[in-house]
C-alpha positions in Angstrom: 92.2 53.2 145.4 89.3 54.8 143.3 90.6 57.1 140.6 90.0 60.8 141.1 87.9 63.1 139.1 85.2 61.0 137.8 81.6 61.6 137.6 79.2 60.0 140.1 77.6 57.9 137.2 81.0 56.5 136.3 81.4 55.4 139.8 78.0 53.7 139.9 79.0 52.0 136.7 82.3 50.9 138.2 81.0 49.7 141.4 78.5 47.3 139.4 81.6 46.2 137.3 83.6 45.4 140.4 86.1 47.9 139.4 87.8 50.7 141.4 87.0 53.2 138.7 85.9 53.6 135.2 86.8 56.0 132.4 84.6 57.9 129.9 84.4 55.6 126.7 85.6 52.5 128.5 83.3 49.5 128.0 82.7 47.3 131.2 80.6 44.5 132.2 78.1 45.0 134.8 75.5 43.3 136.9 72.2 45.4 137.3 70.4 45.7 140.5 67.0 45.6 138.7 66.0 44.2 135.2 62.6 45.4 134.3 60.2 43.9 131.5 56.8 45.2 130.7 53.9 43.3 129.1 55.0 44.4 125.7 58.5 43.1 126.0 58.6 40.3 128.3 57.3 37.7 125.7 59.9 38.8 123.1 62.7 38.7 125.8 61.6 35.2 127.0 61.7 34.1 123.3 65.2 35.0 122.8 66.2 34.0 126.2 65.1 30.3 125.2 66.8 30.7 121.6 70.0 31.5 123.6 69.7 28.3 125.4 68.5 30.0 128.7 67.1 27.6 131.3 67.1 29.6 134.5 67.3 33.3 135.2 70.6 34.3 136.8 68.7 36.0 139.7 64.9 35.8 140.0 64.9 38.5 142.8 66.4 41.2 140.5 63.9 40.6 137.6 60.8 42.8 137.8 57.8 42.2 135.4 55.0 44.8 135.1 51.9 44.6 132.9 50.9 48.2 132.0 50.8 48.8 128.2 48.0 46.4 127.3 46.5 45.4 130.7 43.8 44.7 131.1 44.4 42.8 127.7 42.3 44.5 125.0 42.7 41.7 122.4 42.8 38.0 122.5 46.4 37.7 121.4 47.5 40.0 124.2 45.6 37.8 126.8 47.2 34.7 125.4 50.6 36.3 125.3 50.2 37.4 129.0 49.1 33.9 130.0 52.4 32.4 128.6 54.4 35.1 130.3 52.6 34.3 133.5 53.4 30.6 133.2 57.1 31.3 132.4 57.5 33.7 135.3 55.9 31.1 137.7 58.4 28.3 136.4 61.3 30.8 136.9 60.3 31.6 140.5 59.8 35.4 139.6 57.9 36.9 142.4 58.3 40.7 141.5 55.3 40.7 139.2 52.8 43.7 139.2 49.9 43.4 136.8 47.8 46.4 136.7 49.8 48.1 139.6 50.7 51.2 137.2 53.1 52.3 134.7 56.4 50.5 135.0 58.4 53.7 135.3 56.4 54.9 138.1 56.1 51.6 140.0 59.8 50.7 139.9 60.7 53.9 142.0 57.5 53.5 144.1 58.5 49.8 145.1 62.1 50.7 145.8 63.6 48.7 143.1 65.5 51.7 141.9 67.5 53.7 144.6 70.6 56.1 145.0 73.5 54.5 143.7 71.6 51.6 141.9 72.1 50.4 138.3 68.9 49.3 136.3 68.1 48.4 132.9 64.7 47.8 131.3 62.8 46.8 128.1 61.7 50.4 127.5 63.5 53.7 126.8 62.0 55.7 129.3 63.7 53.3 132.1 65.9 56.5 132.3 63.2 57.9 134.6 64.9 56.2 137.7 67.9 58.2 137.3 66.2 61.0 139.2 66.9 59.2 142.4 70.7 59.4 141.9 71.0 56.3 139.8 72.1 55.0 136.4 69.1 53.7 134.4 68.7 52.9 130.8 66.7 50.9 128.4 67.9 48.0 126.3 66.8 45.8 123.5 65.2 42.4 124.0 68.1 40.5 123.0 70.5 42.3 125.5 67.9 41.7 128.3 67.6 38.1 127.4 71.5 37.7 127.6 71.5 39.4 130.8 68.8 37.1 132.0 71.2 34.2 131.0 74.4 35.3 132.4 73.6 38.0 135.0 75.6 40.7 133.3 75.6 43.1 130.3 78.1 45.6 128.8 77.9 49.4 129.0 80.0 52.2 127.6 80.8 54.7 130.3 79.3 57.8 128.8 80.1 61.5 128.7 78.1 63.5 131.1 76.7 66.9 130.1 75.4 69.0 132.9 72.2 71.3 132.7 71.9 74.1 135.3 68.5 75.3 135.4 68.0 78.4 137.4 65.2 81.2 137.7 61.7 81.2 139.1 59.1 79.3 137.6 55.9 81.1 136.8 52.4 80.0 138.0 51.3 77.0 136.0 54.9 76.3 134.6 56.1 72.9 135.3 59.2 70.6 134.8 57.6 69.5 131.6 57.7 73.0 130.3 61.4 73.4 131.2 62.2 70.2 129.1 60.0 71.3 126.4 62.0 74.6 126.3 65.2 72.8 126.3 64.1 70.6 123.4 63.0 73.8 121.3 66.5 75.3 122.1 68.9 72.5 121.7 67.0 69.8 119.9 66.5 66.0 120.3 70.1 65.3 119.6 71.4 67.4 122.5 72.9 64.5 124.5 73.0 61.6 122.2 74.4 58.6 124.0 75.5 60.9 126.9 74.3 61.1 130.3 72.5 64.3 131.3 72.6 65.7 134.9 70.1 68.3 135.8 71.4 70.6 138.5 70.9 74.3 139.7 68.7 76.0 142.2 65.4 75.4 140.1 66.1 71.7 140.0 66.9 71.6 143.7 63.8 73.1 144.6 61.6 70.6 142.7 59.9 67.7 144.5 60.5 64.2 143.5 57.5 64.1 141.1 59.0 66.9 139.0 62.5 65.4 139.1 61.2 62.1 137.8 59.4 64.0 135.0 62.8 65.6 134.2 64.7 62.4 133.9 61.9 60.7 132.2 62.3 63.3 129.3 66.2 62.7 129.3 65.8 60.1 126.5 63.9 62.7 124.4 67.1 64.7 124.1 69.0 61.5 123.1 70.5 60.8 126.6 71.6 57.3 127.7 70.6 58.1 131.3 69.7 61.1 133.3 70.8 62.0 136.8 70.0 64.2 139.7 72.3 64.2 142.8 70.5 62.7 145.8 69.7 65.1 148.4 67.1 65.6 151.3 64.2 65.3 148.7 65.6 62.2 147.5 66.0 60.6 151.0 62.4 61.9 152.0 61.1 60.1 149.1 63.0 56.9 149.8 61.5 56.6 153.2 59.5 53.4 153.3 60.7 52.3 150.0 64.3 51.5 150.5 66.5 51.2 153.7 69.0 54.1 153.3 71.7 51.7 154.5 71.2 49.5 151.5 71.8 52.5 149.1 75.2 53.5 147.7 74.9 57.1 146.6 77.9 58.5 144.7 79.3 61.9 144.3 80.9 63.8 141.4 84.5 65.0 142.0 85.1 67.8 139.9 83.6 70.2 137.2 86.1 68.8 135.0 84.0 65.6 134.8 81.4 67.3 132.4 81.9 67.4 128.8 79.8 70.5 128.6 77.6 72.6 131.0 74.4 74.3 129.7 72.9 77.2 131.4 69.0 77.3 131.3 67.3 80.4 132.6 63.5 79.7 133.2 62.5 83.2 134.3 59.5 84.3 132.2 58.9 80.8 130.9 55.4 80.3 129.8 53.5 76.9 129.5 55.0 75.2 126.3 53.6 72.9 123.8 55.4 70.5 121.3 53.7 70.5 118.0 53.3 67.6 115.7 55.3 65.5 114.8 58.5 66.7 116.5 59.2 67.4 120.2 61.7 70.0 119.2 59.0 71.9 117.4 57.8 74.2 120.4 55.7 77.2 120.9 54.1 78.9 124.0 50.4 77.4 124.6 49.2 81.0 124.4 50.1 81.2 120.7 48.1 78.3 119.7 44.5 79.1 120.3 43.6 78.2 116.8 44.2 74.5 117.4 40.9 72.9 118.2 41.1 69.8 120.4 39.3 66.5 120.1 41.0 64.6 122.8 42.9 65.5 125.9 45.0 62.8 127.6 46.1 63.0 131.3 48.6 60.3 132.5 51.4 58.2 131.4 54.8 57.7 132.6 55.8 61.4 131.9 52.5 63.1 133.1 50.7 60.7 135.5 52.0 61.4 138.9 50.1 62.9 141.8 51.5 66.3 141.3 50.2 66.2 137.5 46.8 65.2 138.9 46.8 68.0 141.3 47.7 70.5 138.8 44.9 69.1 136.4 42.4 69.3 139.2 43.2 72.7 140.1 42.4 73.8 136.5 39.2 71.7 136.3 37.6 72.3 139.6 34.1 73.5 139.1 34.4 73.5 135.4 33.1 71.2 132.5 35.0 69.9 129.5 34.3 71.6 126.1 31.4 69.8 124.2 33.7 68.9 121.4 36.6 67.5 123.5 36.8 64.1 125.3 39.2 63.6 128.2 40.9 60.2 128.8 42.5 59.7 132.4 45.0 56.9 133.4 46.6 57.2 137.0 50.3 56.4 136.8 49.9 53.8 139.6 47.5 52.2 142.1 49.2 54.4 144.8 48.7 57.5 142.8 45.0 56.6 142.2 44.2 56.0 145.7 45.9 59.3 146.9 44.1 61.1 144.1 40.8 59.7 145.5 41.6 60.5 148.9 42.4 64.2 147.8 39.0 64.5 145.9 40.9 64.7 142.7 39.3 61.8 140.9 35.9 63.4 141.8 36.9 66.8 140.4 38.0 65.2 137.2 34.9 63.1 136.9 32.6 65.9 137.6 34.4 67.9 134.8 33.4 65.2 132.6 36.7 63.1 132.2 36.7 59.4 131.7 39.0 57.5 134.3 40.7 54.4 132.9 42.8 51.8 134.3 46.3 52.4 136.0 48.8 52.0 133.1 49.9 53.5 130.0 46.5 54.4 128.5 46.5 55.6 124.9 50.0 56.8 124.8 51.6 54.1 122.6 48.4 53.1 120.8 47.6 50.2 122.9 44.5 51.1 125.0 41.2 53.1 124.8 41.4 56.6 123.5 42.8 55.9 119.9 42.5 59.0 117.5 40.7 58.9 114.2 41.6 60.4 110.9 42.0 64.3 111.3 41.6 64.2 115.1 43.7 66.3 117.3 44.9 65.4 120.8 46.9 67.2 123.5 48.6 65.0 125.8 50.7 65.0 129.1 52.7 62.0 127.6 56.2 62.3 126.1 55.9 61.8 122.4 54.1 62.9 119.4 55.2 60.5 116.5 53.1 60.3 113.5 50.4 57.6 114.1 51.5 57.0 117.8 48.0 57.1 119.2 46.0 55.9 116.3 45.5 57.3 112.8 48.5 58.6 110.9 46.1 61.2 109.9 45.8 62.5 113.4 47.9 65.1 115.2 49.4 65.0 118.8 50.4 68.0 120.9 52.6 67.4 123.9 52.1 69.6 126.9 52.2 69.7 130.8 49.2 68.3 132.8 47.9 71.7 133.6 47.9 73.0 129.9 46.1 69.6 129.1 43.4 70.2 131.5 43.1 74.0 130.3 42.8 72.8 126.7 40.1 70.2 127.5 38.0 73.1 129.0 38.6 75.6 126.3 38.1 73.0 123.5 41.6 74.5 122.0 45.0 74.6 123.2 45.0 77.2 125.9 47.4 77.9 128.9 45.9 77.3 132.3 45.8 81.1 133.0 43.3 81.6 130.3 40.7 79.3 132.0 41.5 79.8 135.7 40.6 83.3 136.5 
């Protein structure tokens, strides 16, 4: 009989460990439903797999490989590394291979590899994104993933769960990204270290799936091992055509006692927010940063490259031109998003404004593609991180904001809230 009063995430972990229940702090061995590697991780995982004596992956159907960080390959060594990875995947019989289909953390949910009740691991910290579907999802190191490929299991410590209740009415141009930036500014980047964070409350319940995925994508930025949003009608609507509901195994939380802490976040009156270099917890309203001149605006990435982000940016840019000193780099989050944005006229709006449209993938976010920053240059980006030197020169500065604020700043040539340029 299942133990009572445990969180949905503990139930998901227990189910994948073949147990009737799991206690917080318990270390268990689980078999994942999905093991994801991207192009910057697969070669290292394969090398460790072979060093461990691995011959054949435990289940080729559960391994998903996505080329997104350095695809198409910008350097000779990237092309050669990807060729070796392709040959290894062919020999292993791995069919779930998506080169250039988009950012891994957008493609995995789109293709139905993550779903309510599933457990996913991946070679990237933003694997936590998939937890928006009512799932457990976390990033792992290359050696852990290689070991899992060999034997089909890995270990997990059942984390404590913190619940964040978000309530209030979001003002025009305020998005999920702004809510998380507010939390970072209020509680810091160690808010949920190695804990799970569940987002709940009426504001979260009213969000569409794109915004929920953004919330969970940023769970890692407050230290969380995984995010979580309880599946509801929004979840099941998103899953249509992606995963048969009968094949999902959603779980429920038994009691309020299952949370280590509950935070209350009121978003009434919240303004578009911006994280300043080089710390996501250093947050100020965009309206207070007009003195910051912008050289480059970046729209895209696993955090800000979804269709809702593109819609918001296009609503700001419609009929406008970029400021003469500002370039704008755009990378659609996936082929699915790119096609939808084309069909809605969004891509045309962005191009007419002066933006450069790049490949579906990570773009300049982690310093791997076109759009690098030079010494002294300043960027505002819809991505998730602003570490020193992340997008180019260590003498450049990165500001993190929502897609709408990025677009507004590209028009103004300086950091600006959308309301300042949309009259």
